[in-house]
Each structure stands twice: as C-alpha cells, then as structure tokens.
N, C-alpha and C positions, 0 to 999 in steps of 0.2 A: 463584373458581377455585383458590384457594391450596390447598384440600384435595386437589384432583386432582393438583396439581403435587407436593405433599409425598409423595403415595403413588405417584408415578411413573406416574399415569394420564394425565398431560398433559405434554408436552415430555419424555417418557421416551425413553431410548436415543439422545439427542442426543450429538454428539461435542464434547468440550470442547477449546477452542483457547486455550491459555494461555502458549505460548512465544513470545518476541519474533520468532523466525524465522518461525513459522507465521503470526503476526499480520501480519508484513511481507509475506509471500507472499499472504495473503488480500487485503490492501489493494492490492497490485499487480494482482491479478486483478480486484478490484472496480473499480478505476480503469480497467482495460482494458475492462471490459464496460459500465460506467455512468458513468465520469468522476467517481466519488465515492470518498471514503475514510472509514473509521470511526476514531473516537478511542478505541474500546473496547480494553482491554488483555487482558481475559479475556471470552470469550463462548462460546456453543454453536452448532453448525450442524447442519442436517438433511442428508438425502441430497443435496440440491441445493446445499448451501452457504448456504442461507438461515439467518439468525440472528435469533431473536426480539429479542435485545438490540439488535442493529443496526437492526432494523425499528423499535423504539421510538425509538432515537436519530434516525433519519431521518423518524419519523412516517409511515412508508410500509411497509406489510406486503408490498407488491408491488415492492420495489426490485429484485428479480431476476426479476420476472414482469410486464413492462410490459403494461398493459391486460388482464392475466389470460390472455393467449393466446400470449405469447412467453416461455416458461420458459427462463431462463438458469441456468447452474450453475457452481459453483466446487468443484473437488475438491482437497482437501489431503491426503487419505489414502484408500486403498481400503476402510478400515473404515467409511466412510460408507455402504457398501452395505447395512448392517444398520439404518441410522437411518430414522426415519419421514420423510414429506414433509409439511411443515406448510403450511397455507393452500392445500391442493390445489384447483385449478380444474378438473382433468380426472382421471378415475379411472385413466387409463392412464399418467400421467406418472411415478409412482414405479416401476412395473414396467419402463418403458422405461429409466429411469436405472439401476435395479438390473441389468438385463440388459446394458446397455452396460459397467458396471463389471466384472461377472463375465466377460464375453466378452473384455475387455481387461485383465484383472487384472494379468498379468505386465508388460505395457507401461505401465500406469498406475502400478504400484508403482515402476518404474524412473523414470518421469517425475516423480512427486510427491516422489521423494527429493531432487530438486534445485529444483523449482519447483511452482507451483500449475497445475492444468489448468483452463482456462476454456472454456466452450462454450455451446451453445444447442440446444434442441429446436426445429428449424425447420419451419414450415409456411407455407402460402401466404396465411394470414389474419393480418393485423396489427391489425385492429380488429373486434371482434365487437359492433357497435352494434345489431344486430337478431338475434333468435333464428335466423333462416334462415341467416345467415352462418356459424353454428357448423357447419352441415351441409356447408359447403364444405371443412372440414378432413377430408382423406381419407388423408393420409400424413404421418408425422412422421419427419424425418431428423435425425441428430445431427452437429453440427459441433463439433470440440474441438481444442485445442492448448494448449501452455503459453503463458504471457504473453510469453516470449521467442521464440516461434515455432519450438520445437524440432522438432515434427512436420513442419511445412512445410519447414524447412531440411533435415531428414533426407531428405525426398522429393527436394529439389533435389540433395543430395549423392549420392543413389542414381542420379539421372540422370547426374550428372558421372562416376560410376564406370562406368556403362554406356558413356558416350562414350569414356572413357579406355581401356576394354577393346576397343571395337569400331571406333572411328574410325581410319583410317589416319594414322599419325603421332601418335596420342594420347600415346604414350610420350615424345614430344619437345615437347609443348605446355606450355611453361613456365607460361603464364597459367592454363591449366586445372589444372595440378598445384598451383599456388599457391592458387587458389580452393578446391580440394578440401582442402588442409591447413587453410586458414582456417575453412572450414565444419566440418571435423571437430573443431576445437577447441571448437566450440559444441555439437555433437551427440554426440560420442563415436564409437566404432566401430560404424557402422550395419550393417556386414557381420556381425559377431559378435553384436551386440546391437541388433536392429531396434527402432525406436521408432514404426513405423507403427501407427496405430489403425485398426481395422476400420471400413469404411464401412457404416453400419447405418441402415436405414429400417424403419418399422413402420406397418402398415395401421391405420387408425382407423375401423373399421366399427361396432363396438358400444362405447359408452362413456357415462359420466355426466359432466356438466359442472355446475359450481356456478353458472354464469351464469343470469340471469333466473329466479332462485328455485330452480333445479335442474331438469335435463332428462336423461332417459335416452334415448339414441338407439340403436335396434337396426336396423341395415341389413343385417348379415350373417346373416340368418335367413330362412327361407322366406316369412314374412309380416311384412315390415318395419313398424315403427311407432315413434313418439316418445311417451314418457310424461312429462308435465310436472307440476311441483308446483303451479304457479299455474293459474288458470282458463285453459283452452285458447283461449278467445276472446281473452284478453289477449296470448297468445303470437303469434297471427296465423298466416298461411299458412306452412307448412313444405314443403320439397321432399321429402316422404315420403308414402306412401299414406294413413297414418292417424295422427291425433294424439289422445291420451287425456290426461285429467288424473285426479287421484286419486279424483274422485267417480265415474268410470267403472269401478266395480269389476267388473262382469260382463265388460266389454270387455277389461280388463286380465287377468282370470282366463282368458278365452278365448285371448287372445294368448299367455299363458304356456303354456297347454295345447297349443295348435295347434303351437307351435314346439318342444314337448317340452323345456321349460326347467326344470320343477318336478316334484316328487313329494310326495305326502302323507307327513308324518313317520311316520304309523302304518304306512306300507308300506315305509319305508326299512329296509334290511338292516343288521344289526350295531349298532343303536342301541336304547337303552331309551326308547322313544317316550313311555310313560306318565310316566317321570321328567321328561323334557323338558317335557311339558305341565303337569305339577305345578308346575315352576319358573316357567313363564310365568304360571300362575294366581297364584302367590305375588307376582310382580311387580305384577300388577293389584291385588291386595289391598293391597300396600304403597302404591301410588299413591292408592287411596281413603283409606286410613288417614292418609296424609300430609296430604291435603286436610282431614281432620278434626283436624289438629294433634296426632296421636298421636306420642309419642316412639318413634322406630324405631331408636335407636342400639343396635347389637348384637342386633337382632331375629332370632330363630331361626325355623325353620319352625313350631315349636309356637306361638310368639307370633303368627305370621301366621295360623295356623288359628284361634286365639282371636279375632283381630281380624276375620277373615273371617266368623265366626259373629256377632260384635258388629255388623258393618255389612252383614250379608247383604242387607238390603233395598236397599242402595246399590250393590251390585256390578253392573257393566255387563253387557250382553248377551254381550260377548266372553268374559267369565269363565264365564257360564252355558253357553255353547256348549262351551268347553273341558272344563268339569266333566262335561257329558253324554258327551263323547267318552272321558274317563277312566273313567267308569262303564261304558261299553261294553267298554273294554279290560281293566278289572280286576275288574268285578263282574258280568259277563255281562248288562249292561243292554241296552236296545234301541239299535239303531243310530240315532244322531241325524242328522237332516237339516240339514246346514250348507251352504247354497248360497253362491254367490259374493257375494251381497248381505249375508250374515250377518257381523256384525262380527268373528266368530272365524275366518272362513275363511282369511285370509292367515296367521294364527298357526299354522295346521295344515300349512303348506308349508315346503319347503326346496328349494334348487336341486339339480338333478340333476348328475351328473358330466359336465361339458363345459367347454370353454375359458372360457366366460363365467359360471362358477358364482359367482365373487366379485361380479360385477356384479349378477346376479339376486338373490343374498342381500342385497346393498346395497339394492336396490329393495324387497325384502320387509321389510327393517328399517325403511324409511321408511313402509311401509304398516302396520307394527305397532309404533308408537312406545312402547307400554306395556311391551314386552319390552326392558328396559334393557340386558340383557346382549348381545343381538343387535345393538341399536343401537350400543353402544359398540364391539363387535368389527368390524362390517361398515360402519359409516357414522359415523366420528368427528366429521365436520363437523356432521352433524345432531344427534349426541349433545351436543356442546358448546353448540349453539344451544338445545336443549331444556333442558339443565342450568341455563342462565342464567335460565330462567323457572320452575323448580320451586320449591316451598316448601322451606325449610331442612330440614324433617323428611325429606323425600324425598332431598335431596342427601346427608344424613348416611347414610341407609340405603344408597343406591346406592354411595357411595365405600367404605363398610365392606364391602358384599358383593363388589364387584369386587376389592378388595384381598385379601379373605379367600378367595374362591372362585375367582377368575379368575387373579390374578397368580401364585399358587403353581404353576399348571400350565396355562400358556397353550396350549401345543401340544396337550395332552390334551383341554382343553375344546373347542378348535376341532375336533379330530378327532371328539369325541363328538357335537358338534352338526352339523358339516357334512361330515365325512369320508365317503368312499365306498369300498366294496369293489368288486372287479372283478365285472362281471356274469357269471352262470353261462352265459348264451348270448346270442347276437346278438338284439337286439330286432327283431321283424318290422316291415316297412315298412307303414304304414297308408296306404291310398289315400284321399285326401280326395274328397268328392263334388263333382260339377260345380257344385253350388249355390255353393260357396265361390268358385270362379273367377268366377261371375256377379255375386254381391252382396257378396263380401269375406268374410273369415273371422269377422268379428264381427257378422254379421247386419245388422240395421237400424241401421247407424251411417252417418250422412250423409257421403258422400264430399266434401262441401263443406268438410270439416275439413282437406283436403289441404294 
C-alpha cells in the first residue's frame, strides 16, 4: 500500500497533530471516551479523530468504533470536516459528522480553541451479531461536549440565568449568584457567546454497511430490498421484503429501474458518454494485460490499444459489450442488445440525480470491479481490498493513472462522471401494473427470502 500512501491515494487529507497542546487534548478526550491514552507525539486523524498511528499502537482499528456500530469521535479542529473517514462501517457516518461540524462550525470553533470535543453517533444497537440486527438501526443522534463538560455547564448556567431573571428574590439569592459566577468562570459569557450545540438526529433509511461482507439496505424507496455481497442464503432472514446477492443480476437491475435510481450513461445529458465507455474498456484491457505480466508503467491509451489487439482473444464479454455500444455511438453501428445478465450491463449505468446517488454509484462500483476509477472514487473500502489482491503490474498502472488523471482534477472528474444537470421538465409519474403488487416487482423471486 506504500505507493498509494506516497501518492496521496490512501490516508490523504488527514489532519496532522503535532503540537503538545493538541496531543494533550486528544489524550484527554481519548481517555474520556475509552479510558486509554496514546504515547504518540505526532500523528494524523480523520474526520472522526481516528488515527491510523494510534490504531497501530493499540492494535485496534476500531478503538473509536466499538464493535463497528458505536462510532465515537474526537474533534480538535473544524478543519476535520474536509478529512476522510477511515475504516468506515456505514456509508452515512462521514456525511453525518460533516453536517454536524458544518451546522455547528462557529460553536465548535470556539469550543476547540480551549478543549477537545468528544462525542458519539448514538443508535439503539450496541452489538450487530446478526445481519438482521443492522436493520434495527433507524436513527442516528449526536451527543457531544468538551472533556470538561463546557456545553452541559453552559446549559446549567443558562437555566441559572433564567432563574435569576424570573424568580422572585433572584436578585437577592447569594447562593445562586455565587454558583453563576463559578460556572461562568468555566464557560465564559454564554449570553454573548452561546456554546450550545444543535441537537441533531439523522434517519437511517438507505445505507451501506461493511458488516457481514457488505450490505446495501434500501428502505426509503417504493420497493424496498437488501443487496448483499455474500450469498443471500448465508445472510439469513432479514426484516425487509426482498434480499438479493450479486448473482441476482436481473433482480438488482429491475430493483434499480423500478425505484428510478439509475440511468444509462448513453442517455445522460451533458457527458461524453463514448469517452467514458472508452476509458472503462481501457481499464479492462489493463486488467487482462496485467494478468499476462505486461509492464504497464506509464501506459498510454495507444499502448492499451496495442495490448488490446495483442490479447483480443482474451478480452472478456464485458469489454465486447462496451465495444459494441461505442460502435453504435461513434460509427453508426447496430444497436447492441445488452440485457441485465450481460457482464457489460452495469458498466453502462450511473445513478440518477437523487439523495442516494452516492450510495447507488457505490453499489454500481462494486458490481463493476474492473472500472478501477469508479471503484476508487465511490467505494474506497472495496478498492483497497481489491488492490491488495492485484498483480504488481496492475497496481503500478492503477496508481499511475489515478495520480495522473484523477488527482489533478478530482472535482472535474467527479462532475464529468456523476454530475447532473437540472431536468428540462418534470418526469411523468409511471403507474405500475397491478401484477407488481401481487407478485412483487422482481417477478418470480421467492418471497421466502424475506
């Protein structure tokens, strides 16, 4: 993984902690949350305050995420809002933390000027020992305060001030006045500079979790379903109408279509669809060439075309399907028939513009693992796992490509691949047939998988 780290493709954008004051604050918060302290003098932290160096020291990558379902966090600075979330167990966690920081930026800036803020993403599940328990998570609330309890003390001081102003004789209550003065020494002037943090909670309807090999839960859609990476028989019964695994290609395709979650790249407005497909084809050629031990260091598109001709007989069906689609787009060739069972099918899709677009693109990335760019952008956990298994020739090519083509313009690349323009008109509402309500939207899929 050292090449990824050197190029900033792994552990990038972390916040460096190197001053004795910040290290001491971090240790105070860490002890407050976990009862432990680190001996590190210089380390890096992500948006949640997790540090890979401290994780190595403790031999515990989940020291701030007990059992993978109780994410705790330490904020030393509001700059953590731009950092990634390492070892993510839920796709929603980074977005929740970032929104919390942004919504409370002024308050957190004031609080972290004097102390660390420690907190937790609270849910009702403390142990996810079965897949079904993950679906019990429906709401995430945030609890946070400084290690010295500044927010709680400020709330108490606010109550005292209200009593002082409203209670008869409050002006003459020496005990109340003394308590207010003592509390104000710790909190500062809460009238002019409020330190209350907004009470925030987040619904957990549609999300991905890393537990049990990876699961996508879609509850907030017209036709709910769970999509799991391992065999659905091994997952067991889930409290959701349908469960699919990655071998249920037609069922997943129908699920995505019925819930209006995806669109063909060829139909997307404002994108160069043919160029995107060409790039996906290049990635597939590079994968085949790497298996044949070809040196791919600095490989250009011309080099990949040459290798594609050289190994034409070994190119998989996914490449053939994309090539047929490009011929239709660029050479007026015949329209290719690419059904949901075709290996190229999911390579031809992207998420539509909706609140769960990132989650859908994440699912598509896992269904199209040869598209290394989308895998890296949309699903870093799956990318790092796959990278560990690739031959060295492919690792070299992928690192070079991402450093040369993606790192220089991350926002532009994301916009070109996944950005959306405002629709010209409202989409008509399509009325589904009564057959769907009788047998389910995926046809002959056994309801025993519930």
